[in-house]
N, CA, C and O of each residue as an XYZ file, in Angstrom:
392
protein
N      46.366    -41.388     27.429
C      47.346    -42.383     26.893
C      46.827    -43.702     27.485
O      46.471    -43.774     28.661
N      46.791    -44.827     26.571
C      46.657    -46.166     26.823
C      47.957    -46.520     27.573
O      49.047    -45.947     27.579
N      47.409    -47.925     28.374
C      48.660    -48.576     28.991
C      49.549    -49.294     28.182
O      50.542    -49.792     28.713
N      49.343    -49.432     26.936
C      50.347    -49.921     26.008
C      51.172    -48.978     25.289
O      52.157    -49.287     24.619
N      50.676    -47.701     25.478
C      51.738    -46.706     24.746
C      52.505    -46.270     26.186
O      53.576    -45.668     26.118
N      51.887    -46.611     27.530
C      52.894    -46.055     28.462
C      53.870    -47.048     29.178
O      54.413    -46.974     30.280
N      53.916    -47.961     28.239
C      54.780    -49.223     28.422
C      54.368    -50.423     29.513
O      55.137    -51.304     29.899
N      53.209    -50.280     29.850
C      52.546    -51.422     30.574
C      51.290    -51.846     29.750
O      50.286    -51.162     29.551
N      51.589    -53.308     29.242
C      50.373    -53.869     28.552
C      50.486    -54.915     28.911
O      51.318    -55.724     28.501
N      49.531    -55.118     29.881
C      49.078    -56.292     30.531
C      47.793    -57.228     29.777
O      46.646    -56.838     29.554
N      48.331    -58.443     29.503
C      47.585    -59.640     28.500
C      47.251    -60.299     29.644
O      48.094    -60.542     30.508
N      45.728    -60.714     29.769
C      45.409    -61.760     30.755
C      44.762    -62.716     29.852
O      44.204    -62.227     28.870
N      44.734    -63.940     29.994
C      43.906    -64.681     29.208
C      42.544    -64.528     28.757
O      42.110    -64.985     27.700
N      41.776    -63.749     29.752
C      40.587    -63.166     29.460
C      40.656    -62.183     27.994
O      39.774    -62.274     27.140
N      41.691    -61.361     27.874
C      41.719    -60.334     26.849
C      42.095    -60.854     25.597
O      42.324    -59.999     24.742
N      42.247    -62.300     25.186
C      42.193    -62.783     24.293
C      41.357    -63.861     23.708
O      40.968    -64.635     24.583
N      40.969    -64.153     22.551
C      39.633    -65.061     22.203
C      40.418    -65.652     21.030
O      41.363    -65.084     20.482
N      39.919    -66.873     20.699
C      40.086    -67.594     19.644
C      40.015    -67.363     18.612
O      40.815    -67.765     17.767
N      38.779    -66.464     18.337
C      38.359    -65.986     16.964
C      38.640    -64.531     16.858
O      38.284    -63.993     15.810
N      39.282    -63.724     17.866
C      40.001    -62.469     17.679
C      38.923    -61.365     17.741
O      39.260    -60.224     17.427
N      37.801    -61.588     18.077
C      36.830    -60.521     18.547
C      37.301    -59.544     19.341
O      37.253    -58.327     19.163
N      37.971    -60.443     20.641
C      37.854    -59.512     22.114
C      39.728    -59.650     22.197
O      40.364    -59.941     23.210
N      40.247    -59.373     20.952
C      41.694    -59.079     20.990
C      42.037    -58.101     21.955
O      41.147    -57.404     22.440
N      43.218    -57.964     22.292
C      43.604    -56.734     23.449
C      44.555    -55.841     21.960
O      45.303    -56.343     21.121
N      44.242    -54.820     22.087
C      45.000    -53.796     21.413
C      46.680    -54.323     20.845
O      47.194    -54.329     19.726
N      47.115    -54.676     22.021
C      48.627    -54.685     21.956
C      48.835    -56.140     21.329
O      50.040    -56.388     21.377
N      48.291    -56.946     20.895
C      48.442    -58.394     20.451
C      48.652    -58.152     18.989
O      48.076    -57.255     18.374
N      49.546    -59.033     18.435
C      49.670    -58.821     17.145
C      48.797    -59.371     16.411
O      48.319    -60.387     16.915
N      48.386    -59.079     15.370
C      47.663    -59.264     14.145
C      47.915    -61.118     13.964
O      46.987    -61.926     14.019
N      48.910    -61.366     13.817
C      49.554    -62.968     13.506
C      48.878    -63.854     14.798
O      48.454    -64.966     14.483
N      48.764    -63.507     16.023
C      48.382    -64.033     17.074
C      46.903    -64.463     16.632
O      46.528    -65.528     17.123
N      46.157    -63.920     15.927
C      44.836    -64.351     15.916
C      44.809    -65.981     15.027
O      44.122    -66.960     15.317
N      45.557    -65.869     14.168
C      45.465    -67.194     13.409
C      46.379    -68.234     14.159
O      46.245    -69.447     14.000
N      47.370    -67.634     15.035
C      48.266    -68.837     15.878
C      47.177    -69.415     16.698
O      46.986    -70.631     16.718
N      46.345    -68.445     17.482
C      45.403    -69.209     18.232
C      44.244    -70.004     17.732
O      43.733    -70.935     18.354
N      43.850    -69.547     16.506
C      42.561    -70.475     15.938
C      43.528    -72.009     15.340
O      42.996    -73.117     15.399
N      44.565    -71.875     14.945
C      45.450    -72.926     14.606
C      45.596    -73.977     15.971
O      45.433    -75.193     16.071
N      45.922    -73.075     16.818
C      46.100    -73.822     18.505
C      44.763    -74.623     18.678
O      44.715    -75.789     19.069
N      43.866    -73.982     18.395
C      42.782    -74.736     18.707
C      42.095    -75.585     17.881
O      40.935    -75.971     18.021
N      42.882    -75.857     17.005
C      42.371    -76.904     15.813
C      41.327    -76.413     14.785
O      40.472    -77.165     14.318
N      41.474    -74.796     14.381
C      40.525    -74.341     13.411
C      41.532    -74.303     12.043
O      42.189    -73.282     11.840
N      41.611    -75.256     11.275
C      42.355    -75.275     10.212
C      41.869    -74.199      9.158
O      42.721    -73.901      8.321
N      40.783    -73.638      9.070
C      40.233    -72.537      8.437
C      41.074    -71.258      8.446
O      41.022    -70.370      7.595
N      41.993    -71.298      9.723
C      42.782    -70.213      9.885
C      44.243    -70.439      8.647
O      44.780    -69.517      8.034
N      44.580    -71.793      8.567
C      45.785    -71.743      7.446
C      46.317    -70.911      6.544
O      47.503    -70.581      6.549
N      45.381    -70.490      5.639
C      45.599    -69.479      4.872
C      46.135    -68.345      5.288
O      47.177    -67.872      4.834
N      45.122    -67.617      6.594
C      45.726    -66.499      7.497
C      47.295    -66.691      7.786
O      48.206    -65.901      7.537
N      47.356    -67.985      8.391
C      48.833    -68.039      8.832
C      49.726    -68.192      8.017
O      50.889    -67.964      8.349
N      49.383    -68.645      6.662
C      50.578    -68.456      5.469
C      50.745    -67.019      4.973
O      51.779    -66.584      4.465
N      49.631    -66.336      5.172
C      50.117    -64.926      4.878
C      50.997    -64.332      5.894
O      51.977    -63.689      5.520
N      50.756    -64.476      7.078
C      51.437    -64.023      8.244
C      52.886    -64.395      8.067
O      53.880    -63.676      8.165
N      52.785    -65.682      7.783
C      54.352    -66.295      7.654
C      55.065    -65.661      6.532
O      56.272    -65.556      6.750
N      54.601    -65.134      5.208
C      54.863    -65.006      4.170
C      55.430    -63.540      4.640
O      56.527    -63.054      4.367
N      54.318    -62.945      5.465
C      54.866    -61.172      5.743
C      56.426    -61.341      6.794
O      57.403    -60.596      6.713
N      56.309    -62.234      7.500
C      57.684    -62.305      8.297
C      58.602    -62.908      7.412
O      59.672    -62.300      7.397
N      58.555    -63.932      6.639
C      59.889    -64.245      5.425
C      60.399    -63.054      4.827
O      61.607    -62.908      4.636
N      59.359    -62.003      4.451
C      59.935    -60.919      3.598
C      60.712    -60.015      4.801
O      61.783    -59.454      4.565
N      60.116    -59.950      5.975
C      60.890    -59.187      6.799
C      62.345    -59.806      6.852
O      63.390    -59.201      6.614
N      62.188    -61.289      7.253
C      63.329    -61.741      7.552
C      64.355    -61.459      6.475
O      65.508    -61.113      6.732
N      63.868    -61.629      5.248
C      64.653    -61.614      4.059
C      65.711    -60.338      3.824
O      66.842    -60.334      3.336
N      64.920    -59.302      4.346
C      65.457    -57.848      4.301
C      66.458    -57.958      5.045
O      67.517    -57.717      4.464
N      66.549    -58.261      6.232
C      67.489    -58.095      7.424
C      68.626    -59.067      6.798
O      69.807    -58.720      6.779
N      68.270    -60.057      6.393
C      69.390    -61.212      5.777
C      70.066    -60.516      4.678
O      71.272    -60.682      4.493
N      69.474    -59.873      4.061
C      70.127    -59.250      2.927
C      70.810    -58.114      3.399
O      71.875    -57.813      2.861
N      70.266    -57.294      4.516
C      71.513    -56.167      4.646
C      72.594    -56.701      5.560
O      73.595    -56.087      5.929
N      72.280    -57.809      5.837
C      73.256    -58.378      6.926
C      74.546    -58.835      5.887
O      75.727    -58.799      6.232
N      73.981    -59.340      4.338
C      75.203    -59.379      3.424
C      75.042    -60.985      2.458
O      75.848    -61.508      1.688
N      74.025    -61.317      2.781
C      73.613    -62.627      2.018
C      73.139    -62.205      0.905
O      72.112    -61.529      0.961
N      73.810    -62.509     -0.526
C      73.387    -62.088     -1.913
C      72.685    -63.436     -2.747
O      72.116    -63.397     -3.838
N      72.918    -64.638     -1.864
C      72.586    -65.809     -2.867
C      70.923    -66.045     -2.865
O      70.311    -66.436     -1.871
N      70.503    -65.836     -3.747
C      69.180    -65.946     -3.835
C      68.419    -67.085     -3.264
O      67.299    -66.831     -2.819
N      68.975    -68.615     -3.198
C      68.444    -69.333     -2.948
C      68.634    -69.746     -1.467
O      67.815    -70.420     -0.843
N      69.638    -69.336     -1.040
C      70.114    -69.001      0.423
C      69.029    -68.053      1.313
O      68.356    -68.462      2.260
N      69.035    -66.891      0.846
C      68.100    -66.064      1.289
C      66.921    -66.530      1.660
O      66.515    -66.614      2.819
N      66.211    -66.919      0.423
C      64.480    -67.599      0.606
C      64.859    -68.844      1.601
O      64.045    -68.989      2.513
N      65.807    -69.643      1.586
C      65.811    -70.755      2.476
C      65.835    -70.259      3.958
O      65.075    -70.679      4.830
N      66.992    -69.127      4.168
C      66.941    -68.810      5.706
C      65.935    -68.068      5.946
O      65.462    -68.403      7.032
N      65.167    -66.930      5.316
C      64.005    -66.338      5.828
C      63.022    -67.153      6.004
O      62.249    -66.897      6.928
N      62.781    -68.379      5.152
C      61.724    -69.110      5.269
C      61.488    -69.823      6.310
O      60.374    -70.038      6.787
N      62.877    -70.357      6.846
C      63.280    -71.002      7.979
C      62.621    -70.232      9.057
O      61.680    -70.631      9.744
N      63.238    -69.040      9.135
C      63.256    -67.876     10.470
C      61.632    -67.762     10.358
O      60.990    -68.027     11.374
N      61.034    -67.436      9.339
C      59.369    -67.248      9.533
C      58.882    -68.543     10.204
O      58.532    -68.470     11.382
N      58.826    -69.756      9.544
C      58.606    -70.967     10.086
C      58.465    -71.396     11.721
O      57.547    -71.830     12.417
N      60.034    -70.995     11.971
C      60.364    -71.119     13.637
C      59.569    -70.227     14.319
O      59.179    -70.628     15.416
N      59.204    -69.081     13.959
C      58.403    -67.945     14.538
C      57.030    -68.666     14.359
O      56.616    -69.224     15.375
N      56.508    -68.722     13.608
C      54.996    -69.546     13.225
C      54.861    -70.244     14.522
O      54.161    -69.849     15.454
N      55.765    -71.574     14.504
C      55.575    -72.709     15.211
C      55.729    -72.335     16.807
O      55.129    -72.877     17.735
N      56.755    -71.196     16.891
C      56.579    -70.777     18.281
C      55.290    -70.028     18.734
O      55.031    -70.135     19.933
N      54.517    -69.354     18.040
C      53.911    -68.455     18.151
C      52.239    -69.576     18.694
O      51.410    -69.403     19.588
N      52.395    -70.668     17.615
C      51.069    -71.666     17.507
C      51.210    -72.413     19.041
O      50.283    -72.720     19.790
N      52.688    -72.605     19.262
C      53.259    -73.499     20.650
C      52.891    -72.694     21.915
O      52.473    -73.207     22.953
N      53.099    -71.328     21.706
C      52.638    -70.511     22.793
C      51.350    -70.244     23.079
O      50.931    -70.142     24.232
N      50.501    -70.088     21.821
C      49.120    -70.074     22.183
C      48.340    -71.164     22.519
O      47.201    -71.070     22.978
N      48.981    -72.285     22.282
C      48.378    -73.604     22.877
C      48.832    -73.836     24.268
O      48.006    -74.311     25.047
N      50.004    -73.574     24.685
C      50.021    -73.152     26.043
C      49.166    -72.296     27.117
O      48.789    -72.503     28.270
N      49.031    -71.172     26.134
C      48.185    -70.104     27.073
C      46.697    -70.565     27.025
O      45.818    -70.164     27.789
N      46.574    -71.285     26.219
C      44.985    -72.078     26.406
C      44.897    -73.040     27.370
O      43.810    -73.278     27.896
N      46.026    -73.708     27.716
C      45.640    -74.753     28.668
C      45.134    -74.344     30.138
O      44.808    -75.215     30.944
């Protein structure tokens, strides 16, 4: 059993790489694009957009299950949530790269 499945998933700065080749198995896929964007690689923007769209779809599902039925509000709220998470991920990656 790996340390990730046993509940202990140590992530060290050396377990991450900007290009993702050395990504720790417990790191989310969206961390790759966040690290690339944080390092100034704008070619990761399409990948980050896909990750943000995925998060928006997940958020929309939760917001709809919570009772929101207005499609405009649902889209606005879910996109806001997804963008806030992406902004946090990029900020966290920049902080970790210092």
